[in-house]
C-alpha positions as CSV (number, residue, x, y, z in Angstrom):
1,M,119.9,84.2,117.0
2,A,122.0,81.1,116.6
3,D,125.3,82.8,117.3
4,G,124.0,84.1,120.7
5,R,124.1,87.8,119.9
6,K,121.3,89.7,121.1
7,R,118.5,90.5,118.6
8,I,117.5,94.0,117.7
9,A,114.0,94.7,119.0
10,N,112.0,96.0,116.2
11,A,108.7,98.1,116.3
12,M,105.6,96.2,116.0
13,T,102.5,98.7,115.1
14,I,99.0,98.0,114.5
15,D,96.8,100.7,112.8
16,V,93.5,100.2,114.5
17,E,91.0,100.8,111.7
18,D,88.1,98.9,110.2
19,Y,87.9,97.6,106.8
20,F,85.6,100.3,105.2
21,H,88.3,102.9,106.4
22,V,90.9,102.1,103.7
23,Q,92.0,104.5,101.0
24,A,91.3,101.8,98.3
25,F,87.5,102.3,99.1
26,A,87.4,105.8,99.7
27,G,85.7,106.5,96.4
28,I,83.2,103.8,96.8
29,I,82.1,103.9,100.3
30,D,80.7,107.1,101.6
31,R,81.9,108.0,105.0
32,A,78.6,109.2,105.9
33,S,77.5,105.6,105.6
34,W,80.2,104.1,107.9
35,D,78.0,104.0,111.2
36,S,75.5,101.8,109.3
37,L,78.1,99.3,108.0
38,P,78.8,96.3,110.0
39,C,81.8,96.9,112.2
40,R,84.5,94.0,112.7
41,V,87.4,96.2,114.4
42,E,86.6,95.2,117.9
43,A,86.7,91.5,117.3
44,N,89.5,91.9,115.0
45,T,91.8,93.9,117.3
46,D,91.0,91.4,120.1
47,R,92.3,88.6,117.9
48,I,95.3,90.7,117.2
49,L,95.9,91.4,120.8
50,A,95.6,87.6,121.6
51,L,98.5,87.0,119.1
52,L,100.4,89.5,120.6
53,D,99.8,88.2,124.3
54,E,100.6,84.7,122.9
55,A,104.0,85.7,121.7
56,G,104.8,87.8,124.8
57,V,105.0,91.1,122.5
58,K,104.1,94.6,123.2
59,A,103.0,96.7,120.4
60,T,102.3,100.3,119.5
61,M,98.6,100.7,118.4
62,F,97.8,103.7,116.2
63,T,94.2,103.9,117.0
64,L,91.6,106.0,115.0
65,G,89.7,108.4,117.0
66,W,86.5,107.2,115.0
67,V,87.1,103.8,116.6
68,A,87.8,105.1,120.0
69,E,84.7,107.2,120.2
70,R,82.4,104.0,119.4
71,Y,84.6,101.4,121.0
72,P,86.1,102.9,124.1
73,Q,86.5,99.2,125.6
74,V,88.9,98.6,122.8
75,V,91.3,101.5,123.7
76,R,90.9,100.3,127.3
77,R,92.1,96.8,126.2
78,I,95.1,98.1,124.5
79,V,96.2,99.8,127.4
80,A,95.7,97.2,130.0
81,G,97.6,94.7,127.7
82,G,100.7,97.3,128.2
83,H,100.5,98.3,124.7
84,E,101.6,101.8,123.6
85,L,98.3,103.9,122.8
86,A,99.2,106.2,119.6
87,S,97.1,108.4,117.3
88,H,96.1,107.5,113.8
89,G,93.9,110.8,113.5
90,H,90.3,110.9,114.0
91,G,88.6,110.5,110.6
92,H,91.1,108.6,108.3
93,Q,91.4,111.5,106.0
94,R,94.5,112.2,104.1
95,V,96.8,114.9,105.4
96,H,97.5,116.6,102.2
97,E,93.7,116.7,101.2
98,I,92.3,118.4,104.3
99,G,94.9,121.0,104.9
100,E,96.5,122.6,108.0
101,A,93.6,123.7,109.6
102,A,91.4,120.6,109.5
103,F,94.5,118.6,110.2
104,R,94.9,120.3,113.5
105,E,91.5,119.9,114.3
106,D,91.7,116.2,113.5
107,L,94.8,115.8,115.8
108,I,93.3,117.5,118.7
109,R,90.1,115.4,118.6
110,A,91.8,112.2,118.0
111,R,94.3,112.8,120.7
112,G,92.0,114.0,123.4
113,L,89.6,111.2,122.9
114,L,92.5,108.7,123.2
115,E,93.9,110.2,126.4
116,Q,90.5,110.7,127.9
117,I,89.6,107.1,127.4
118,G,92.9,105.5,127.8
119,G,94.2,107.6,130.8
120,V,97.6,107.6,129.3
121,A,99.5,110.2,127.4
122,V,99.6,109.9,123.6
123,Q,103.0,111.2,122.0
124,G,102.7,109.1,118.5
125,Y,101.1,109.6,115.3
126,R,100.8,107.8,112.2
127,A,99.1,109.7,109.0
128,P,96.5,107.9,107.4
129,T,97.7,106.1,104.0
130,F,101.1,107.7,105.0
131,S,99.9,111.1,103.8
132,I,102.5,113.3,105.0
133,G,105.3,114.4,102.6
134,P,106.6,117.1,100.4
135,G,103.3,118.7,100.0
136,T,102.6,119.1,103.9
137,P,105.7,121.2,104.9
138,W,103.4,122.5,108.0
139,A,102.6,119.1,109.2
140,Y,105.4,118.5,111.7
141,D,104.8,122.1,113.2
142,V,101.1,121.1,113.8
143,L,102.3,117.8,115.3
144,A,104.5,119.5,117.6
145,E,101.9,122.1,118.7
146,T,99.5,119.4,119.6
147,G,101.5,117.7,121.9
148,H,103.1,114.7,119.5
149,R,106.7,113.9,120.0
150,Y,107.2,111.4,116.9
151,S,105.4,110.5,113.9
152,S,105.7,107.3,111.6
153,S,103.8,108.6,108.6
154,I,106.6,108.4,105.7
155,Y,107.1,105.4,103.3
156,P,110.1,106.0,101.3
157,V,109.0,104.0,98.2
158,R,107.0,104.7,95.1
159,H,103.3,103.6,95.3
160,D,100.4,105.1,93.3
161,L,98.5,105.8,96.7
162,Y,101.4,107.0,99.1
163,G,105.0,107.2,99.2
164,S,108.1,109.6,99.4
165,P,110.7,107.7,97.5
166,D,113.4,110.7,98.1
167,A,112.9,110.9,101.8
168,P,115.5,109.6,104.3
169,R,115.2,106.0,105.1
170,L,116.2,106.4,108.8
171,P,114.9,108.3,111.7
172,H,115.1,112.1,111.2
173,R,113.5,115.6,111.9
174,P,112.1,117.3,108.9
175,G,113.4,120.7,108.7
176,N,113.9,122.1,112.0
177,S,110.8,120.3,113.7
178,A,111.0,119.1,117.3
179,V,109.0,116.1,116.2
180,W,111.0,112.9,115.1
181,E,109.9,111.2,111.7
182,L,110.3,107.4,112.2
183,P,109.9,106.2,108.5
184,M,108.7,102.8,107.4
185,S,111.7,100.3,107.0
186,T,113.1,99.6,103.4
187,V,115.9,98.0,101.7
188,S,118.0,99.7,98.8
189,V,118.4,97.2,96.0
190,F,120.2,98.7,92.8
191,G,119.3,102.5,94.2
192,Q,115.7,101.7,94.6
193,N,113.9,101.4,98.0
194,L,112.1,98.1,98.5
195,P,109.4,97.8,101.1
196,C,110.1,95.5,104.3
197,S,107.5,97.1,106.7
198,G,104.4,94.9,106.3
199,G,100.9,95.8,105.0
200,G,99.9,94.7,101.6
201,Y,103.5,93.9,100.8
202,F,103.4,91.5,103.8
203,R,100.4,89.5,102.2
204,L,101.8,89.7,98.7
205,L,105.5,88.6,99.0
206,P,106.5,85.1,100.0
207,Y,107.0,84.8,103.9
208,E,110.7,84.2,103.3
209,V,111.2,87.2,100.9
210,F,109.8,89.3,103.3
211,R,111.5,87.9,106.6
212,L,114.9,88.2,104.4
213,G,114.4,91.9,103.9
214,L,113.9,93.0,107.5
215,R,116.9,90.9,108.4
216,R,118.8,92.8,105.8
217,F,117.4,96.1,107.1
218,N,118.5,95.0,110.8
219,A,122.0,93.8,109.6
220,E,122.8,96.9,107.5
221,Q,121.4,99.7,109.7
222,A,122.1,98.0,113.1
223,R,118.7,99.7,114.0
224,P,115.1,98.5,114.8
225,G,112.8,98.1,111.7
226,M,109.2,99.2,111.6
227,F,106.4,96.6,110.9
228,Y,102.8,97.5,110.6
229,T,99.3,95.6,109.8
230,H,95.8,96.2,110.5
231,P,93.2,94.2,112.4
232,W,91.0,93.8,109.1
233,E,94.0,92.0,107.5
234,I,93.5,88.7,109.7
235,D,89.8,88.7,108.8
236,P,89.0,86.7,105.7
237,D,85.4,86.8,106.6
238,Q,84.9,90.8,106.3
239,P,82.2,91.8,103.8
240,R,83.3,92.2,100.1
241,I,83.1,95.6,98.4
242,A,82.1,94.3,94.9
243,Q,81.8,97.6,93.5
244,A,85.3,98.5,94.1
245,P,87.8,98.5,91.2
246,A,89.6,95.1,90.5
247,L,93.0,96.3,91.7
248,S,91.6,97.5,95.1
249,R,90.0,94.3,95.6
250,F,93.1,92.5,94.8
251,R,95.1,94.5,97.3
252,H,92.6,94.5,100.0
253,Y,91.7,90.7,100.0
254,L,95.0,89.1,98.7
255,N,95.8,86.3,101.3
256,L,93.7,87.5,104.1
257,A,93.3,83.9,105.3
258,R,97.2,83.3,105.6
259,S,97.7,86.7,107.5
260,A,97.2,85.4,111.1
261,G,99.6,82.6,110.6
262,R,102.3,84.9,108.9
263,L,102.0,87.3,111.8
264,R,102.4,84.5,114.4
265,R,105.7,83.3,112.5
266,L,106.8,86.9,112.5
267,L,106.4,87.5,116.0
268,Q,108.4,84.6,116.8
269,D,111.1,85.1,114.1
270,F,112.3,88.6,115.3
271,A,112.2,90.4,118.5
272,W,109.6,93.1,118.9
273,D,108.6,96.1,121.2
274,R,106.5,99.3,121.2
275,V,107.8,102.3,119.1
276,D,108.3,104.3,122.3
277,R,111.0,101.7,123.6
278,A,112.2,100.4,120.4
279,Y,113.0,104.0,119.2
280,A,113.6,105.3,122.8
281,D,117.2,106.7,122.0
282,V,115.9,108.8,119.1
283,I,112.6,110.2,120.4
284,S,114.2,111.0,123.9
285,T,116.9,113.0,122.1
286,P,116.2,116.9,122.8
287,A,115.2,118.8,119.8
288,T,118.2,120.9,119.9
289,S,120.7,118.0,119.5
290,P,121.2,116.0,116.3
291,H,120.8,112.3,116.4
292,P,123.6,110.3,114.8
293,D,121.1,108.5,112.4
294,Q,119.7,111.7,111.0
295,H,120.9,112.5,107.5
């Protein structure tokens, strides 16, 4: 920063999945057809890793077990690059739709694959489409049971596909769970939570507006923010799903050609690190001790 103060290191996270995994296409693309579609996740993840390396940034990579199973070399490159390997579940199914038993199986399968291939412990998890919330009160107990220490699965905004607008905006332990929830970052404007965490909003909003939001979060909370993107978001040449609804196509394809450049700017404009280091003071807190941010 210009005044010489140390910048807060925000958490840079990548959800490692392919274009056909997204919820916007779930009713259009049959998951049974995934293996027959042209996969672009390996090349796109390599592009993301190159951007991170260029900026000297280490990130947390929430990786699908489905991807790890088919592209183990991607997992090995993530670990070799010094990034944190974390879980995005196995089959990219929304937690509130599959239920407790299937959720447990999904977690065990994904974490087992990632740890076997990567040779490192996996302690973090992000639910597909931020699908943990009031309808899944059992989710954090299952996460703890399966060896996870933190989740980044809550987006405290209103959205038609996801969102828990009444959830705490800062790290907290839901109920009496031993697992920390590290929500996606928002700023409060006139009592409404507005997003400043990335994803489609990062492609939709003018870059300066997004940067202002994240700076405001850092200034007001004096804590790291949480940013996320996907490898497919820097791939303007990916196949077009013409039969998808117009809104889904708008959300998915908007400004893909500009995303890599915007991400490069963002990596320079803020300090970044892995989740396990940016939030080390939170996730290292014993389960019996409250954290001052929890409210």
